[in-house]
N, C-alpha and C positions, 0 to 999 in steps of 0.2 A: 569385399564389399558389404556383406552381411554384418560385419563387425562395425563398420562405419555407419550402417542404418541403425543398428542398436544404439551406438553411441549417439547419434543424432536424436533418436527417440528419447533416451534417457536425460540428455541435456536439455532438450525442448520441455519435457516434464518438469525438470529441476528448475529450470528459468521461469516456467509459469507458476510454480508453486511459490518461488521467492518473489514473484511479482504481486502477490496478494497484498502485502503491506503497501507497496508502490501504487496499487490500484485504488486502495482505500484513500491514500492521501491525495491522489489525482481527482478522485470524485468529490472530496471535500473541497479542493481548490476550485474545480469547475462549478460547484454548486454556488459559489460567491459571484460567478460571472453572469451578466445579463443573458437571458434565454437566446437572444439573437446571435450571441457570440460563443455559446457553449460548443457547438459542432465545430467551429473553426478553431477554437482554442485546443480542443481535444486533438484534432487531427495534426494541426501545426506543431503543438507541443510535443506529441509522441513522435511524430516524423523527425523533428530536430533531436529528440531524445536518442532516436535510432542512429542517426548520423553521428552523434556524440559517442555512442556505443562503438561504432566502427572506428572513430578516431582513437579511442581508449584501446581498442584491439590492435590497432597498428602500432601503438606504443607500448606494447606488452612488456618488453624488456625494462623500459623505463618504470612501469608500474611495479614490476617485481622488485626494482631497486628501491621503491618507496617504502619497502619494509625494514630497511636498514636504519638503525638508530641514528638520529642527528643531534640530540642532547639527552642529558640525564637531569632528572629533577625528582627530589623526595624518593629515592630508590626506584624510581620508574625510568625506563628508557623509551623515549618517544621518537617515532619515525614519521615521515610525511603521511603515511597511511593512517596512523594513530591520530594525528592532529585532524585529519580530514574526517574521520569517524566521529571524533569529539565535536567538532564544529557542525557537522550534519545532524547528529543527535541533539545537540543544543538548539539548532534551528528548528527541528521537528517538535521538540518540547515547547519551545516559546510560541510557535505558530499554533499548536494545538490549544495551549491555554488561552491565546488570544481568541481562537475560535469558540472555545468553550465559554469565555467571557461574554462575547458578542451574542451568543445564543441565549445566555441567561439574563443579561442585563440590557440588552439592546431594546430600543423602543420602536416598534414597527410604524408608529405614526410619522416618525422623523425620517425622511429619506434625504441622504446626503447626495449632492450632485457631484458625480465623479466623472472624469474623462473616461470614455469607453476604450480609447487606445492605450491609456495608461493601465487600465484593468487588465486588458488583454495582454499586454507586455508583461505585467507583473506575473500573471497566471502562468504564461508560457515559460518564463524565466524560472518560476518555482518548479515546474515539471521538469525542466531539463536539468536543474541543479540537483534535485533529489534523486532522479533516474541515474545521474552520473554518479553520485555517492553510492547508490545501491549497486550499480553495475561494477564499479571498482571492487566493492566488497565481494561480489559474487564471482568476478573474473578471476580472482586469486584462488577460489575454490575450484572453478571450472577447469583452469590450467592443470590442476592436479589429476583431472579425470581424463583429459585429451589435450593433445598439442596441435590438433588440426584446426587452424584458424577458420577454414571454409565451414566447418561443422559448428563452430562457435558462432559465426556470423549468422547462419541459417537458423540456429536456436534463438539467437537474439531477435531476429526478424519475426520468427513465430510468436514469441513472447510479447513483442510490441503490437502486432497484429490482434493477439488476444486481448491485450489491454484497450485497443481502440474499440473492439467490438463489445467488450464487457463494461467499460466505464460508463457508458450512457445508461445501461441497466443497473449498475451499481449506484449511480447518482439517484435514479429514479427510485431505487429500493431504500436508500438512506433518507432522502429528503423529507418524505411525508412523516416519517416516524421519528419523533425526538429522541426516544429511547435508544433506537438503532444508531442514530447519529452520535449520541453521547458515547455508546460502546465503541464506535468506530475512532472517535477522537481520543478516548481513553487508550484504545489500542495503539494509535500512533505515538501517544506519550510513552507507552511501553517500548515501542520500537526504538524511539529516540534515546531512551535510558539504556536500552540494549546496545545501541551504537556507542554510546559514551562509555559504557562499561568495557566493550570491546577495545575502544581506544586506550583505556587504562588497564588493559591485559587482564581483566577480570571476566572469565568465560561463563556465560550464562546459556544453556541450551536453548536454541530458538523454538524447540518443540514446545517448551512450556508456554510461550507467548501464543502460539497457535492454538494450543490446548485451551487456554484461557478464553481466547476469542471464540472458539467453537462452543465452549460451555456457555458463554454469555449469549450467543445466538440461540442456543438450546433453550435456555431459560425464558428468552424473549419469544420464541415460537410457542413454548407452552403457555405463556401469559396471553398470547394472542388467541390461541385456540380456546383458552378458558374464557376469555371475553366473548368470543364468538358463540360458544355453548350458552353462556348466560344470557346472551342477546336472543338466542333461539328459544331458550326456555320461557323468556318474558312473552315471546310471540306464540307460545304453545305450539311449536312446530311439530307436526306429526312425524318429522324425520327423526326426532329425538325420542329415545325410550330407555328406560333403565335396563341394565343387563339382565335382571331377574324378571322382566316383564313378559318373556316368551319362554315357552318350554322347548328346549332344545332336544330333549331326549324322550 
């Protein structure tokens, strides 16, 4: 019982950490949806994504067989899993570049009339597809840690609930800051590149990607603190004082 509890805790933490890139992508997708539909898209999309995870879990044996090569090209052997990773990575890269292009060159004065139902369907579909690709990738790693389908299902449920709770805060954090949004989009491009390289059997440790993301956020935090300090200096705030202005000894 204790071993199963530890396995559940480790898998839940593992799935939550792996959901960071998924969470950022979902936040960017939801940001494009009208405010009235954001909550609905978030809940419906992630609930259906959880159901899809359960479906993939029930076909574990078939997913494991997806690693078998189906054809060879240019000294590379490709399996269904490899093709799925390449297609998913390519989709993330294209989607991110479109998002970046819209942020840079879009004209705010021109508002296109789009059907809210089609927007909602498109956003939900993107959330399900990307979560499916990430879940297939993580499932192959999780099975090596435990063969308990119940434990994996509970870990999946906790990770999806975490994304439902945090996706709103992530969207609110990214949306007001153009620099944070740009960092997030570039991170998704890196994730897409990582998936494509995995599909081509070129291993790149994912820790490098998370390290670059944390470093970018650290630089952004320093810049924000610097701007706040400069603003307080202009106001001659009494809260600010140089380090040598008081006698400590």
